[in-house]
C-alpha positions as CSV (number, residue, x, y, z in Angstrom):
1,X,11.7,16.5,-0.2
2,X,9.2,16.1,-2.7
3,X,11.8,15.1,-5.6
4,X,13.2,12.4,-3.4
5,X,9.6,11.1,-2.8
6,X,9.2,11.2,-6.8
7,X,12.4,9.1,-7.0
8,X,11.4,6.5,-4.3
9,X,8.0,6.1,-6.1
10,X,9.6,5.6,-9.3
11,X,12.1,3.0,-7.9
12,X,9.3,1.1,-6.1
13,X,7.0,1.1,-9.0
14,X,9.6,-0.2,-11.2
15,X,10.6,-2.9,-8.8
16,X,7.0,-3.8,-8.1
17,X,5.6,-6.9,-9.9
18,X,9.2,-8.2,-10.6
19,X,11.2,-10.7,-8.9
20,X,14.3,-8.6,-8.8
21,X,16.2,-6.1,-11.3
22,X,19.7,-5.8,-12.1
23,X,21.3,-2.4,-10.9
24,X,22.2,-1.1,-14.4
25,X,18.6,-2.1,-15.8
26,X,16.9,-0.4,-12.7
27,X,19.2,2.9,-13.0
28,X,18.0,2.9,-16.8
29,X,14.4,2.3,-16.0
30,X,14.2,5.2,-13.2
31,X,17.0,7.8,-14.5
32,X,15.5,10.7,-16.3
33,X,16.2,14.3,-17.3
34,X,15.1,15.2,-14.0
35,X,16.8,12.7,-12.0
36,X,20.5,12.1,-12.0
37,X,22.1,8.9,-11.3
38,X,23.4,10.2,-8.2
39,X,20.1,11.1,-6.9
40,X,18.7,7.7,-7.8
41,X,21.7,6.1,-6.2
42,X,21.1,8.0,-2.8
43,X,17.4,7.3,-2.9
44,X,18.0,3.4,-3.4
45,X,20.5,3.5,-0.6
46,X,17.9,5.0,1.8
47,X,15.1,2.6,0.4
48,X,17.8,-0.6,1.3
49,X,18.6,0.9,4.8
50,X,14.8,1.5,5.3
51,X,14.1,-2.1,4.6
52,X,11.7,-1.2,1.6
53,X,14.1,-2.6,-1.0
54,X,16.5,-5.7,-0.6
55,X,19.8,-5.7,-2.1
56,X,21.4,-8.9,-3.5
57,X,24.9,-9.1,-4.4
58,X,26.1,-11.9,-6.9
59,X,29.6,-12.3,-8.3
60,X,28.5,-10.6,-11.8
61,X,26.1,-7.6,-10.6
62,X,23.8,-6.4,-7.9
63,X,20.2,-6.9,-7.9
64,X,17.5,-5.2,-6.0
65,X,14.0,-6.4,-5.3
66,X,11.1,-4.8,-3.6
67,X,10.0,-5.9,0.1
68,X,6.7,-6.5,1.5
69,X,7.1,-3.2,3.4
70,X,8.2,-1.5,0.0
71,X,4.9,-2.6,-1.4
72,X,3.1,-1.2,1.6
73,X,4.7,2.1,1.0
74,X,4.0,2.2,-2.5
75,X,0.3,1.5,-1.8
76,X,0.3,4.5,0.8
77,X,2.0,6.7,-1.8
78,X,-0.7,5.8,-4.2
79,X,-3.7,6.2,-2.0
80,X,-2.3,9.6,-0.9
81,X,-1.8,10.9,-4.7
82,X,-4.4,13.2,-6.0
83,X,-4.5,11.4,-9.1
84,X,-5.6,8.1,-7.3
85,X,-8.0,6.1,-9.7
86,X,-10.4,5.2,-6.6
87,X,-14.1,6.4,-7.2
88,X,-15.4,8.4,-4.5
89,X,-18.9,8.0,-5.9
90,X,-20.9,5.2,-3.7
91,X,-22.1,2.5,-5.8
92,X,-24.4,1.3,-2.9
93,X,-22.0,-1.3,-1.6
94,X,-20.2,-1.4,1.7
95,X,-16.7,-2.8,2.1
96,X,-16.2,-4.4,5.4
97,X,-12.7,-5.3,6.3
98,X,-12.5,-7.6,9.7
99,X,-8.9,-7.7,11.2
100,X,-7.7,-10.4,13.9
101,X,-3.9,-9.9,13.9
102,X,-2.3,-11.4,16.9
103,X,-0.1,-9.0,19.4
104,X,3.0,-10.8,18.3
105,X,2.6,-9.3,14.8
106,X,1.8,-5.6,15.9
107,X,3.9,-3.8,13.4
108,X,1.9,-5.6,10.7
109,X,-1.6,-4.9,12.4
110,X,-0.4,-0.9,13.0
111,X,0.8,-0.9,9.2
112,X,-2.6,-2.5,8.0
113,X,-4.7,0.0,10.2
114,X,-2.7,3.0,8.8
115,X,-3.4,1.9,5.1
116,X,-7.1,1.5,6.2
117,X,-7.2,5.0,7.7
118,X,-5.5,6.4,4.4
119,X,-7.9,4.7,2.2
120,X,-10.8,6.3,4.2
121,X,-11.9,3.5,6.2
122,X,-13.8,4.1,9.4
123,X,-13.3,1.7,12.4
124,X,-16.8,1.4,14.0
125,X,-15.9,-1.7,16.3
126,X,-12.5,-2.5,17.4
127,X,-11.3,-4.3,14.3
128,X,-14.1,-3.9,12.0
129,X,-13.6,-1.3,9.2
130,X,-16.3,0.1,6.8
131,X,-16.0,2.2,3.5
132,X,-18.1,2.9,0.6
133,X,-15.2,3.0,-1.6
134,X,-14.4,0.2,-4.1
135,X,-11.1,-0.9,-2.6
136,X,-11.6,-4.4,-2.0
137,X,-9.3,-5.5,-4.8
138,X,-6.4,-3.5,-3.1
139,X,-7.1,-5.0,0.4
140,X,-7.2,-8.3,-1.4
141,X,-3.9,-8.0,-2.8
142,X,-2.6,-6.8,0.6
143,X,-4.0,-9.9,2.1
144,X,-2.4,-12.1,-0.4
145,X,1.0,-10.2,-0.2
146,X,1.3,-10.4,3.7
147,X,-0.1,-13.9,4.0
148,X,-2.9,-13.0,6.2
149,X,-5.2,-16.1,5.5
150,X,-7.7,-16.0,8.4
151,X,-6.6,-12.8,9.8
152,X,-8.4,-10.6,7.4
153,X,-11.6,-10.9,6.1
154,X,-13.1,-8.6,3.4
155,X,-16.6,-8.4,2.7
156,X,-18.9,-6.5,0.2
157,X,-22.5,-6.0,0.9
158,X,-25.5,-4.0,0.3
159,X,-27.3,-4.9,3.4
160,X,-26.4,-3.3,6.7
161,X,-29.1,-2.7,9.3
162,X,-30.8,0.7,8.8
163,X,-29.5,2.4,12.0
164,X,-25.8,1.6,11.5
165,X,-26.1,2.6,7.7
166,X,-27.5,5.9,8.5
167,X,-24.5,6.2,11.1
168,X,-22.0,5.4,8.2
169,X,-23.7,7.8,5.7
170,X,-23.5,10.5,8.2
171,X,-19.8,9.8,8.6
172,X,-19.1,9.6,5.0
173,X,-21.1,12.6,3.9
174,X,-19.6,14.7,6.6
């Protein structure tokens, strides 16, 4: 199972930031000594069926592009990685994410909550999430990718009332 996850990550990473990639170029970019063309093909099929990658067929070739769900999956993979480059040292600033995503976009709201939890954020009030970790750029990209104009607000501040700050420090030190 771990090998499949590595191939998924390679494919999503390869497609991330590109409008689309030709099938042959994708295989060349992902295939290696550890991954056969068959393994890449099967994993790509699973990603397509799962809605993480979209296949676009033309008369001359097939192209693949990452979907917004695929970008979320890639972020989750990176956040779960032990080699994540996010600093765990507090720089004295609190990151606050405020969500207000309507009920008709429940799946997006749940996906975002999942990412916040994976990133180590803590929900203190219904849709207000706190973290001492410098992840504001990640959530700015998520906001842009998901088109969350007014539904997601990101704050970075040094000042929180002393009682709330004490509670947050207990949570993050424990």
